mmCIF file as Biopython writes it, N, C-alpha, C and O atoms, coordinates in Angstrom:
data_model
#
loop_
_atom_site.group_PDB
_atom_site.id
_atom_site.type_symbol
_atom_site.label_atom_id
_atom_site.label_alt_id
_atom_site.label_comp_id
_atom_site.label_asym_id
_atom_site.label_entity_id
_atom_site.label_seq_id
_atom_site.pdbx_PDB_ins_code
_atom_site.Cartn_x
_atom_site.Cartn_y
_atom_site.Cartn_z
_atom_site.occupancy
_atom_site.B_iso_or_equiv
_atom_site.auth_seq_id
_atom_site.auth_asym_id
_atom_site.pdbx_PDB_model_num
ATOM 1   N N  . ARG A ? 1  ? 19.538 5.777  13.184 1.0 0.0 1  A 1 
ATOM 2   C CA . ARG A ? 1  ? 18.361 5.280  13.865 1.0 0.0 1  A 1 
ATOM 3   C C  . ARG A ? 1  ? 17.751 6.357  14.747 1.0 0.0 1  A 1 
ATOM 4   O O  . ARG A ? 1  ? 16.530 6.441  14.875 1.0 0.0 1  A 1 
ATOM 5   N N  . MET A ? 2  ? 18.593 7.174  15.351 1.0 0.0 2  A 1 
ATOM 6   C CA . MET A ? 2  ? 18.074 8.223  16.211 1.0 0.0 2  A 1 
ATOM 7   C C  . MET A ? 2  ? 17.295 9.263  15.400 1.0 0.0 2  A 1 
ATOM 8   O O  . MET A ? 2  ? 16.255 9.748  15.845 1.0 0.0 2  A 1 
ATOM 9   N N  . ALA A ? 3  ? 17.797 9.600  14.217 1.0 0.0 3  A 1 
ATOM 10  C CA . ALA A ? 3  ? 17.104 10.567 13.367 1.0 0.0 3  A 1 
ATOM 11  C C  . ALA A ? 3  ? 15.727 10.042 12.965 1.0 0.0 3  A 1 
ATOM 12  O O  . ALA A ? 3  ? 14.742 10.780 12.998 1.0 0.0 3  A 1 
ATOM 13  N N  . VAL A ? 4  ? 15.662 8.762  12.584 1.0 0.0 4  A 1 
ATOM 14  C CA . VAL A ? 4  ? 14.377 8.162  12.209 1.0 0.0 4  A 1 
ATOM 15  C C  . VAL A ? 4  ? 13.436 8.157  13.411 1.0 0.0 4  A 1 
ATOM 16  O O  . VAL A ? 4  ? 12.255 8.478  13.279 1.0 0.0 4  A 1 
ATOM 17  N N  . GLY A ? 5  ? 13.957 7.796  14.578 1.0 0.0 5  A 1 
ATOM 18  C CA . GLY A ? 5  ? 13.134 7.767  15.789 1.0 0.0 5  A 1 
ATOM 19  C C  . GLY A ? 5  ? 12.583 9.127  16.157 1.0 0.0 5  A 1 
ATOM 20  O O  . GLY A ? 5  ? 11.428 9.245  16.564 1.0 0.0 5  A 1 
ATOM 21  N N  . CYS A ? 6  ? 13.406 10.159 16.015 1.0 0.0 6  A 1 
ATOM 22  C CA . CYS A ? 6  ? 12.948 11.528 16.314 1.0 0.0 6  A 1 
ATOM 23  C C  . CYS A ? 6  ? 11.826 11.934 15.363 1.0 0.0 6  A 1 
ATOM 24  O O  . CYS A ? 6  ? 10.814 12.493 15.786 1.0 0.0 6  A 1 
ATOM 25  N N  . LEU A ? 7  ? 12.012 11.653 14.093 1.0 0.0 7  A 1 
ATOM 26  C CA . LEU A ? 7  ? 10.984 11.996 13.116 1.0 0.0 7  A 1 
ATOM 27  C C  . LEU A ? 7  ? 9.705  11.200 13.344 1.0 0.0 7  A 1 
ATOM 28  O O  . LEU A ? 7  ? 8.606  11.738 13.211 1.0 0.0 7  A 1 
ATOM 29  N N  . LEU A ? 8  ? 9.843  9.922  13.687 1.0 0.0 8  A 1 
ATOM 30  C CA . LEU A ? 8  ? 8.662  9.104  13.968 1.0 0.0 8  A 1 
ATOM 31  C C  . LEU A ? 8  ? 7.874  9.651  15.150 1.0 0.0 8  A 1 
ATOM 32  O O  . LEU A ? 8  ? 6.647  9.734  15.098 1.0 0.0 8  A 1 
ATOM 33  N N  . GLU A ? 9  ? 8.574  10.022 16.208 1.0 0.0 9  A 1 
ATOM 34  C CA . GLU A ? 9  ? 7.882  10.565 17.378 1.0 0.0 9  A 1 
ATOM 35  C C  . GLU A ? 9  ? 7.130  11.841 17.021 1.0 0.0 9  A 1 
ATOM 36  O O  . GLU A ? 9  ? 5.977  12.019 17.415 1.0 0.0 9  A 1 
ATOM 37  N N  . LEU A ? 10 ? 7.779  12.724 16.280 1.0 0.0 10 A 1 
ATOM 38  C CA . LEU A ? 10 ? 7.129  13.958 15.859 1.0 0.0 10 A 1 
ATOM 39  C C  . LEU A ? 10 ? 5.927  13.680 14.965 1.0 0.0 10 A 1 
ATOM 40  O O  . LEU A ? 10 ? 4.852  14.241 15.174 1.0 0.0 10 A 1 
ATOM 41  N N  . ALA A ? 11 ? 6.105  12.816 13.972 1.0 0.0 11 A 1 
ATOM 42  C CA . ALA A ? 11 ? 5.033  12.520 13.021 1.0 0.0 11 A 1 
ATOM 43  C C  . ALA A ? 11 ? 3.814  11.910 13.709 1.0 0.0 11 A 1 
ATOM 44  O O  . ALA A ? 11 ? 2.679  12.278 13.404 1.0 0.0 11 A 1 
ATOM 45  N N  . PHE A ? 12 ? 4.042  10.988 14.630 1.0 0.0 12 A 1 
ATOM 46  C CA . PHE A ? 12 ? 2.925  10.358 15.337 1.0 0.0 12 A 1 
ATOM 47  C C  . PHE A ? 12 ? 2.211  11.346 16.263 1.0 0.0 12 A 1 
ATOM 48  O O  . PHE A ? 12 ? 0.992  11.272 16.417 1.0 0.0 12 A 1 
ATOM 49  N N  . LYS A ? 13 ? 2.945  12.259 16.874 1.0 0.0 13 A 1 
ATOM 50  C CA . LYS A ? 13 ? 2.305  13.262 17.741 1.0 0.0 13 A 1 
ATOM 51  C C  . LYS A ? 13 ? 1.442  14.220 16.923 1.0 0.0 13 A 1 
ATOM 52  O O  . LYS A ? 13 ? 0.353  14.601 17.354 1.0 0.0 13 A 1 
ATOM 53  N N  . VAL A ? 14 ? 1.922  14.604 15.754 1.0 0.0 14 A 1 
ATOM 54  C CA . VAL A ? 14 ? 1.133  15.492 14.888 1.0 0.0 14 A 1 
ATOM 55  C C  . VAL A ? 14 ? -0.081 14.744 14.344 1.0 0.0 14 A 1 
ATOM 56  O O  . VAL A ? 14 ? -1.195 15.267 14.374 1.0 0.0 14 A 1 
ATOM 57  N N  . ALA A ? 15 ? 0.126  13.532 13.848 1.0 0.0 15 A 1 
ATOM 58  C CA . ALA A ? 15 ? -0.963 12.752 13.251 1.0 0.0 15 A 1 
ATOM 59  C C  . ALA A ? 15 ? -2.053 12.413 14.267 1.0 0.0 15 A 1 
ATOM 60  O O  . ALA A ? 15 ? -3.230 12.341 13.913 1.0 0.0 15 A 1 
ATOM 61  N N  . SER A ? 16 ? -1.670 12.207 15.517 1.0 0.0 16 A 1 
ATOM 62  C CA . SER A ? 16 ? -2.659 11.867 16.553 1.0 0.0 16 A 1 
ATOM 63  C C  . SER A ? 16 ? -3.317 13.091 17.166 1.0 0.0 16 A 1 
ATOM 64  O O  . SER A ? 16 ? -4.259 12.962 17.948 1.0 0.0 16 A 1 
ATOM 65  N N  . GLY A ? 17 ? -2.827 14.289 16.815 1.0 0.0 17 A 1 
ATOM 66  C CA . GLY A ? 17 ? -3.422 15.519 17.330 1.0 0.0 17 A 1 
ATOM 67  C C  . GLY A ? 17 ? -2.858 15.963 18.666 1.0 0.0 17 A 1 
ATOM 68  O O  . GLY A ? 17 ? -3.352 16.918 19.264 1.0 0.0 17 A 1 
ATOM 69  N N  . GLU A ? 18 ? -1.826 15.278 19.140 1.0 0.0 18 A 1 
ATOM 70  C CA . GLU A ? 18 ? -1.212 15.656 20.412 1.0 0.0 18 A 1 
ATOM 71  C C  . GLU A ? 18 ? -0.564 17.036 20.315 1.0 0.0 18 A 1 
ATOM 72  O O  . GLU A ? 18 ? -0.603 17.816 21.266 1.0 0.0 18 A 1 
ATOM 73  N N  . ILE A ? 19 ? 0.032  17.332 19.156 1.0 0.0 19 A 1 
ATOM 74  C CA . ILE A ? 19 ? 0.559  18.663 18.882 1.0 0.0 19 A 1 
ATOM 75  C C  . ILE A ? 19 ? 0.040  19.109 17.521 1.0 0.0 19 A 1 
ATOM 76  O O  . ILE A ? 19 ? -0.341 18.282 16.693 1.0 0.0 19 A 1 
ATOM 77  N N  . LYS A ? 20 ? 0.026  20.426 17.295 1.0 0.0 20 A 1 
ATOM 78  C CA . LYS A ? 20 ? -0.564 20.972 16.067 1.0 0.0 20 A 1 
ATOM 79  C C  . LYS A ? 20 ? 0.331  20.765 14.838 1.0 0.0 20 A 1 
ATOM 80  O O  . LYS A ? 20 ? -0.156 20.388 13.772 1.0 0.0 20 A 1 
ATOM 81  N N  . ASN A ? 21 ? 1.618  21.008 14.985 1.0 0.0 21 A 1 
ATOM 82  C CA . ASN A ? 21 ? 2.550  20.842 13.871 1.0 0.0 21 A 1 
ATOM 83  C C  . ASN A ? 21 ? 3.959  20.701 14.420 1.0 0.0 21 A 1 
ATOM 84  O O  . ASN A ? 21 ? 4.171  20.781 15.630 1.0 0.0 21 A 1 
ATOM 85  N N  . GLY A ? 22 ? 4.910  20.493 13.540 1.0 0.0 22 A 1 
ATOM 86  C CA . GLY A ? 22 ? 6.284  20.351 13.980 1.0 0.0 22 A 1 
ATOM 87  C C  . GLY A ? 22 ? 7.249  20.472 12.830 1.0 0.0 22 A 1 
ATOM 88  O O  . GLY A ? 22 ? 6.860  20.464 11.662 1.0 0.0 22 A 1 
ATOM 89  N N  . PHE A ? 23 ? 8.503  20.583 13.176 1.0 0.0 23 A 1 
ATOM 90  C CA . PHE A ? 23 ? 9.572  20.697 12.185 1.0 0.0 23 A 1 
ATOM 91  C C  . PHE A ? 23 ? 10.761 19.910 12.720 1.0 0.0 23 A 1 
ATOM 92  O O  . PHE A ? 23 ? 11.283 20.240 13.785 1.0 0.0 23 A 1 
ATOM 93  N N  . ALA A ? 24 ? 11.191 18.898 12.020 1.0 0.0 24 A 1 
ATOM 94  C CA . ALA A ? 24 ? 12.295 18.059 12.473 1.0 0.0 24 A 1 
ATOM 95  C C  . ALA A ? 24 ? 13.603 18.510 11.834 1.0 0.0 24 A 1 
ATOM 96  O O  . ALA A ? 24 ? 13.763 18.465 10.615 1.0 0.0 24 A 1 
ATOM 97  N N  . VAL A ? 25 ? 14.522 18.940 12.668 1.0 0.0 25 A 1 
ATOM 98  C CA . VAL A ? 25 ? 15.868 19.288 12.206 1.0 0.0 25 A 1 
ATOM 99  C C  . VAL A ? 25 ? 16.761 18.139 12.664 1.0 0.0 25 A 1 
ATOM 100 O O  . VAL A ? 25 ? 17.252 18.119 13.793 1.0 0.0 25 A 1 
ATOM 101 N N  . ILE A ? 26 ? 16.955 17.187 11.763 1.0 0.0 26 A 1 
ATOM 102 C CA . ILE A ? 26 ? 17.673 15.970 12.120 1.0 0.0 26 A 1 
ATOM 103 C C  . ILE A ? 26 ? 18.772 15.695 11.106 1.0 0.0 26 A 1 
ATOM 104 O O  . ILE A ? 26 ? 18.719 16.159 9.967  1.0 0.0 26 A 1 
ATOM 105 N N  . ARG A ? 27 ? 19.753 14.942 11.535 1.0 0.0 27 A 1 
ATOM 106 C CA . ARG A ? 27 ? 20.842 14.574 10.652 1.0 0.0 27 A 1 
ATOM 107 C C  . ARG A ? 27 ? 21.099 13.106 10.794 1.0 0.0 27 A 1 
ATOM 108 O O  . ARG A ? 27 ? 21.239 12.687 11.943 1.0 0.0 27 A 1 
ATOM 109 N N  . PRO A ? 28 ? 21.179 12.298 9.837  1.0 0.0 28 A 1 
ATOM 110 C CA . PRO A ? 28 ? 21.044 12.648 8.433  1.0 0.0 28 A 1 
ATOM 111 C C  . PRO A ? 28 ? 19.585 12.875 8.055  1.0 0.0 28 A 1 
ATOM 112 O O  . PRO A ? 28 ? 18.687 12.277 8.648  1.0 0.0 28 A 1 
ATOM 113 N N  . PRO A ? 29 ? 19.348 13.730 7.077  1.0 0.0 29 A 1 
ATOM 114 C CA . PRO A ? 29 ? 17.974 14.047 6.712  1.0 0.0 29 A 1 
ATOM 115 C C  . PRO A ? 29 ? 17.189 12.888 6.123  1.0 0.0 29 A 1 
ATOM 116 O O  . PRO A ? 29 ? 15.964 12.871 6.244  1.0 0.0 29 A 1 
ATOM 117 N N  . GLY A ? 30 ? 17.823 11.943 5.507  1.0 0.0 30 A 1 
ATOM 118 C CA . GLY A ? 30 ? 17.131 10.768 5.000  1.0 0.0 30 A 1 
ATOM 119 C C  . GLY A ? 30 ? 16.632 10.887 3.576  1.0 0.0 30 A 1 
ATOM 120 O O  . GLY A ? 30 ? 16.084 9.924  3.039  1.0 0.0 30 A 1 
ATOM 121 N N  . HIS A ? 31 ? 16.803 12.028 2.954  1.0 0.0 31 A 1 
ATOM 122 C CA . HIS A ? 31 ? 16.274 12.166 1.601  1.0 0.0 31 A 1 
ATOM 123 C C  . HIS A ? 31 ? 17.237 11.643 0.538  1.0 0.0 31 A 1 
ATOM 124 O O  . HIS A ? 31 ? 16.861 11.555 -0.631 1.0 0.0 31 A 1 
ATOM 125 N N  . HIS A ? 32 ? 18.456 11.299 0.906  1.0 0.0 32 A 1 
ATOM 126 C CA . HIS A ? 32 ? 19.384 10.747 -0.074 1.0 0.0 32 A 1 
ATOM 127 C C  . HIS A ? 32 ? 19.207 9.245  -0.253 1.0 0.0 32 A 1 
ATOM 128 O O  . HIS A ? 32 ? 19.428 8.714  -1.341 1.0 0.0 32 A 1 
ATOM 129 N N  . ALA A ? 33 ? 18.811 8.569  0.806  1.0 0.0 33 A 1 
ATOM 130 C CA . ALA A ? 33 ? 18.653 7.119  0.731  1.0 0.0 33 A 1 
ATOM 131 C C  . ALA A ? 33 ? 17.443 6.761  -0.124 1.0 0.0 33 A 1 
ATOM 132 O O  . ALA A ? 33 ? 16.406 7.424  -0.083 1.0 0.0 33 A 1 
ATOM 133 N N  . GLU A ? 34 ? 17.605 5.716  -0.884 1.0 0.0 34 A 1 
ATOM 134 C CA . GLU A ? 34 ? 16.480 5.197  -1.658 1.0 0.0 34 A 1 
ATOM 135 C C  . GLU A ? 34 ? 15.658 4.278  -0.750 1.0 0.0 34 A 1 
ATOM 136 O O  . GLU A ? 34 ? 16.022 4.048  0.403  1.0 0.0 34 A 1 
ATOM 137 N N  . GLU A ? 35 ? 14.565 3.765  -1.273 1.0 0.0 35 A 1 
ATOM 138 C CA . GLU A ? 35 ? 13.709 2.886  -0.475 1.0 0.0 35 A 1 
ATOM 139 C C  . GLU A ? 35 ? 14.465 1.662  0.026  1.0 0.0 35 A 1 
ATOM 140 O O  . GLU A ? 35 ? 14.256 1.227  1.158  1.0 0.0 35 A 1 
ATOM 141 N N  . SER A ? 36 ? 15.331 1.111  -0.796 1.0 0.0 36 A 1 
ATOM 142 C CA . SER A ? 36 ? 16.039 -0.107 -0.395 1.0 0.0 36 A 1 
ATOM 143 C C  . SER A ? 36 ? 17.560 0.011  -0.496 1.0 0.0 36 A 1 
ATOM 144 O O  . SER A ? 36 ? 18.260 -0.998 -0.412 1.0 0.0 36 A 1 
ATOM 145 N N  . THR A ? 37 ? 18.081 1.227  -0.675 1.0 0.0 37 A 1 
ATOM 146 C CA . THR A ? 37 ? 19.521 1.422  -0.826 1.0 0.0 37 A 1 
ATOM 147 C C  . THR A ? 37 ? 20.007 2.619  -0.034 1.0 0.0 37 A 1 
ATOM 148 O O  . THR A ? 37 ? 19.476 3.720  -0.178 1.0 0.0 37 A 1 
ATOM 149 N N  . ALA A ? 38 ? 21.018 2.407  0.805  1.0 0.0 38 A 1 
ATOM 150 C CA . ALA A ? 38 ? 21.643 3.522  1.514  1.0 0.0 38 A 1 
ATOM 151 C C  . ALA A ? 38 ? 22.528 4.285  0.542  1.0 0.0 38 A 1 
ATOM 152 O O  . ALA A ? 38 ? 23.136 3.685  -0.345 1.0 0.0 38 A 1 
ATOM 153 N N  . MET A ? 39 ? 22.606 5.603  0.700  1.0 0.0 39 A 1 
ATOM 154 C CA . MET A ? 39 ? 23.450 6.416  -0.180 1.0 0.0 39 A 1 
ATOM 155 C C  . MET A ? 39 ? 24.107 7.510  0.649  1.0 0.0 39 A 1 
ATOM 156 O O  . MET A ? 39 ? 23.487 8.069  1.553  1.0 0.0 39 A 1 
ATOM 157 N N  . GLY A ? 40 ? 25.347 7.809  0.342  1.0 0.0 40 A 1 
ATOM 158 C CA . GLY A ? 40 ? 26.051 8.851  1.078  1.0 0.0 40 A 1 
ATOM 159 C C  . GLY A ? 40 ? 26.088 8.528  2.558  1.0 0.0 40 A 1 
ATOM 160 O O  . GLY A ? 40 ? 26.430 7.410  2.941  1.0 0.0 40 A 1 
ATOM 161 N N  . PHE A ? 41 ? 25.742 9.486  3.387  1.0 0.0 41 A 1 
ATOM 162 C CA . PHE A ? 41 ? 25.703 9.285  4.829  1.0 0.0 41 A 1 
ATOM 163 C C  . PHE A ? 41 ? 24.334 8.835  5.307  1.0 0.0 41 A 1 
ATOM 164 O O  . PHE A ? 41 ? 24.144 8.619  6.504  1.0 0.0 41 A 1 
ATOM 165 N N  . CYS A ? 42 ? 23.381 8.690  4.405  1.0 0.0 42 A 1 
ATOM 166 C CA . CYS A ? 42 ? 22.015 8.350  4.777  1.0 0.0 42 A 1 
ATOM 167 C C  . CYS A ? 42 ? 21.799 6.843  4.663  1.0 0.0 42 A 1 
ATOM 168 O O  . CYS A ? 42 ? 21.835 6.279  3.569  1.0 0.0 42 A 1 
ATOM 169 N N  . PHE A ? 43 ? 21.578 6.210  5.794  1.0 0.0 43 A 1 
ATOM 170 C CA . PHE A ? 43 ? 21.350 4.773  5.800  1.0 0.0 43 A 1 
ATOM 171 C C  . PHE A ? 43 ? 19.867 4.444  5.751  1.0 0.0 43 A 1 
ATOM 172 O O  . PHE A ? 43 ? 19.482 3.382  5.263  1.0 0.0 43 A 1 
ATOM 173 N N  . PHE A ? 44 ? 19.038 5.344  6.250  1.0 0.0 44 A 1 
ATOM 174 C CA . PHE A ? 44 ? 17.598 5.136  6.268  1.0 0.0 44 A 1 
ATOM 175 C C  . PHE A ? 44 ? 16.923 6.351  5.636  1.0 0.0 44 A 1 
ATOM 176 O O  . PHE A ? 44 ? 17.381 7.478  5.820  1.0 0.0 44 A 1 
ATOM 177 N N  . ASN A ? 45 ? 15.865 6.135  4.911  1.0 0.0 45 A 1 
ATOM 178 C CA . ASN A ? 45 ? 15.064 7.233  4.377  1.0 0.0 45 A 1 
ATOM 179 C C  . ASN A ? 45 ? 14.007 7.553  5.430  1.0 0.0 45 A 1 
ATOM 180 O O  . ASN A ? 45 ? 12.933 6.951  5.448  1.0 0.0 45 A 1 
ATOM 181 N N  . SER A ? 46 ? 14.322 8.509  6.309  1.0 0.0 46 A 1 
ATOM 182 C CA . SER A ? 46 ? 13.470 8.849  7.449  1.0 0.0 46 A 1 
ATOM 183 C C  . SER A ? 46 ? 12.047 9.196  7.034  1.0 0.0 46 A 1 
ATOM 184 O O  . SER A ? 46 ? 11.086 8.779  7.682  1.0 0.0 46 A 1 
ATOM 185 N N  . VAL A ? 47 ? 11.914 9.950  5.968  1.0 0.0 47 A 1 
ATOM 186 C CA . VAL A ? 47 ? 10.592 10.388 5.522  1.0 0.0 47 A 1 
ATOM 187 C C  . VAL A ? 47 ? 9.771  9.204  5.015  1.0 0.0 47 A 1 
ATOM 188 O O  . VAL A ? 47 ? 8.587  9.091  5.333  1.0 0.0 47 A 1 
ATOM 189 N N  . ALA A ? 48 ? 10.385 8.326  4.234  1.0 0.0 48 A 1 
ATOM 190 C CA . ALA A ? 48 ? 9.671  7.159  3.710  1.0 0.0 48 A 1 
ATOM 191 C C  . ALA A ? 48 ? 9.255  6.215  4.838  1.0 0.0 48 A 1 
ATOM 192 O O  . ALA A ? 48 ? 8.149  5.676  4.822  1.0 0.0 48 A 1 
ATOM 193 N N  . ILE A ? 49 ? 10.142 6.015  5.818  1.0 0.0 49 A 1 
ATOM 194 C CA . ILE A ? 49 ? 9.815  5.151  6.948  1.0 0.0 49 A 1 
ATOM 195 C C  . ILE A ? 49 ? 8.659  5.730  7.748  1.0 0.0 49 A 1 
ATOM 196 O O  . ILE A ? 49 ? 7.735  5.006  8.121  1.0 0.0 49 A 1 
ATOM 197 N N  . SER A ? 50 ? 8.706  7.033  8.015  1.0 0.0 50 A 1 
ATOM 198 C CA . SER A ? 50 ? 7.637  7.688  8.775  1.0 0.0 50 A 1 
ATOM 199 C C  . SER A ? 50 ? 6.304  7.607  8.038  1.0 0.0 50 A 1 
ATOM 200 O O  . SER A ? 50 ? 5.275  7.299  8.639  1.0 0.0 50 A 1 
ATOM 201 N N  . ALA A ? 51 ? 6.326  7.881  6.740  1.0 0.0 51 A 1 
ATOM 202 C CA . ALA A ? 51 ? 5.095  7.839  5.954  1.0 0.0 51 A 1 
ATOM 203 C C  . ALA A ? 51 ? 4.493  6.438  5.954  1.0 0.0 51 A 1 
ATOM 204 O O  . ALA A ? 51 ? 3.285  6.280  6.127  1.0 0.0 51 A 1 
ATOM 205 N N  . LYS A ? 52 ? 5.326  5.430  5.761  1.0 0.0 52 A 1 
ATOM 206 C CA . LYS A ? 52 ? 4.840  4.044  5.723  1.0 0.0 52 A 1 
ATOM 207 C C  . LYS A ? 52 ? 4.240  3.622  7.065  1.0 0.0 52 A 1 
ATOM 208 O O  . LYS A ? 52 ? 3.191  2.979  7.097  1.0 0.0 52 A 1 
ATOM 209 N N  . LEU A ? 53 ? 4.894  3.975  8.164  1.0 0.0 53 A 1 
ATOM 210 C CA . LEU A ? 53 ? 4.379  3.602  9.479  1.0 0.0 53 A 1 
ATOM 211 C C  . LEU A ? 53 ? 3.095  4.357  9.826  1.0 0.0 53 A 1 
ATOM 212 O O  . LEU A ? 53 ? 2.208  3.796  10.470 1.0 0.0 53 A 1 
ATOM 213 N N  . LEU A ? 54 ? 2.984  5.614  9.410  1.0 0.0 54 A 1 
ATOM 214 C CA . LEU A ? 54 ? 1.738  6.352  9.633  1.0 0.0 54 A 1 
ATOM 215 C C  . LEU A ? 54 ? 0.586  5.688  8.873  1.0 0.0 54 A 1 
ATOM 216 O O  . LEU A ? 54 ? -0.530 5.592  9.383  1.0 0.0 54 A 1 
ATOM 217 N N  . GLN A ? 55 ? 0.865  5.237  7.666  1.0 0.0 55 A 1 
ATOM 218 C CA . GLN A ? 55 ? -0.165 4.545  6.884  1.0 0.0 55 A 1 
ATOM 219 C C  . GLN A ? 55 ? -0.553 3.229  7.538  1.0 0.0 55 A 1 
ATOM 220 O O  . GLN A ? 55 ? -1.735 2.891  7.600  1.0 0.0 55 A 1 
ATOM 221 N N  . GLN A ? 56 ? 0.424  2.490  8.023  1.0 0.0 56 A 1 
ATOM 222 C CA . GLN A ? 56 ? 0.152  1.176  8.608  1.0 0.0 56 A 1 
ATOM 223 C C  . GLN A ? 56 ? -0.487 1.260  9.995  1.0 0.0 56 A 1 
ATOM 224 O O  . GLN A ? 56 ? -1.449 0.547  10.280 1.0 0.0 56 A 1 
ATOM 225 N N  . LYS A ? 57 ? 0.041  2.121  10.847 1.0 0.0 57 A 1 
ATOM 226 C CA . LYS A ? 57 ? -0.386 2.152  12.254 1.0 0.0 57 A 1 
ATOM 227 C C  . LYS A ? 57 ? -1.602 3.046  12.518 1.0 0.0 57 A 1 
ATOM 228 O O  . LYS A ? 57 ? -2.439 2.730  13.363 1.0 0.0 57 A 1 
ATOM 229 N N  . LEU A ? 58 ? -1.693 4.164  11.790 1.0 0.0 58 A 1 
ATOM 230 C CA . LEU A ? 58 ? -2.779 5.117  12.042 1.0 0.0 58 A 1 
ATOM 231 C C  . LEU A ? 58 ? -3.743 5.242  10.873 1.0 0.0 58 A 1 
ATOM 232 O O  . LEU A ? 58 ? -4.659 6.065  10.907 1.0 0.0 58 A 1 
ATOM 233 N N  . SER A ? 59 ? -3.545 4.437  9.845  1.0 0.0 59 A 1 
ATOM 234 C CA . SER A ? 59 ? -4.391 4.474  8.651  1.0 0.0 59 A 1 
ATOM 235 C C  . SER A ? 59 ? -4.460 5.872  8.034  1.0 0.0 59 A 1 
ATOM 236 O O  . SER A ? 59 ? -5.514 6.295  7.558  1.0 0.0 59 A 1 
ATOM 237 N N  . VAL A ? 60 ? -3.338 6.580  8.043  1.0 0.0 60 A 1 
ATOM 238 C CA . VAL A ? 60 ? -3.259 7.901  7.424  1.0 0.0 60 A 1 
ATOM 239 C C  . VAL A ? 60 ? -3.222 7.690  5.912  1.0 0.0 60 A 1 
ATOM 240 O O  . VAL A ? 60 ? -2.377 6.953  5.404  1.0 0.0 60 A 1 
ATOM 241 N N  . GLY A ? 61 ? -4.138 8.339  5.197  1.0 0.0 61 A 1 
ATOM 242 C CA . GLY A ? 61 ? -4.218 8.145  3.766  1.0 0.0 61 A 1 
ATOM 243 C C  . GLY A ? 61 ? -3.419 9.143  2.951  1.0 0.0 61 A 1 
ATOM 244 O O  . GLY A ? 61 ? -2.867 8.798  1.906  1.0 0.0 61 A 1 
ATOM 245 N N  . ARG A ? 62 ? -3.356 10.394 3.431  1.0 0.0 62 A 1 
ATOM 246 C CA . ARG A ? 62 ? -2.687 11.437 2.670  1.0 0.0 62 A 1 
ATOM 247 C C  . ARG A ? 62 ? -1.509 11.971 3.474  1.0 0.0 62 A 1 
ATOM 248 O O  . ARG A ? 62 ? -1.644 12.330 4.643  1.0 0.0 62 A 1 
ATOM 249 N N  . ILE A ? 63 ? -0.367 12.016 2.830  1.0 0.0 63 A 1 
ATOM 250 C CA . ILE A ? 63 ? 0.842  12.513 3.479  1.0 0.0 63 A 1 
ATOM 251 C C  . ILE A ? 63 ? 1.507  13.517 2.544  1.0 0.0 63 A 1 
ATOM 252 O O  . ILE A ? 63 ? 1.772  13.221 1.379  1.0 0.0 63 A 1 
ATOM 253 N N  . LEU A ? 64 ? 1.769  14.694 3.070  1.0 0.0 64 A 1 
ATOM 254 C CA . LEU A ? 64 ? 2.413  15.750 2.267  1.0 0.0 64 A 1 
ATOM 255 C C  . LEU A ? 64 ? 3.886  15.777 2.573  1.0 0.0 64 A 1 
ATOM 256 O O  . LEU A ? 64 ? 4.619  16.590 2.008  1.0 0.0 64 A 1 
#
């Protein structure tokens, strides 16, 4: 949960223009978990959660 929270804070600050860019060095990285299935040590897909919330809360259309 802490890794997801850190990434969310960074993503929202970049998307809102508060900071220019960022790089999240977090563990677990979240790329092993599927959308609805935990795998290995990854319980949450941090990137998918961040992307979905940016789309919902800030109406961000394009995410790289």
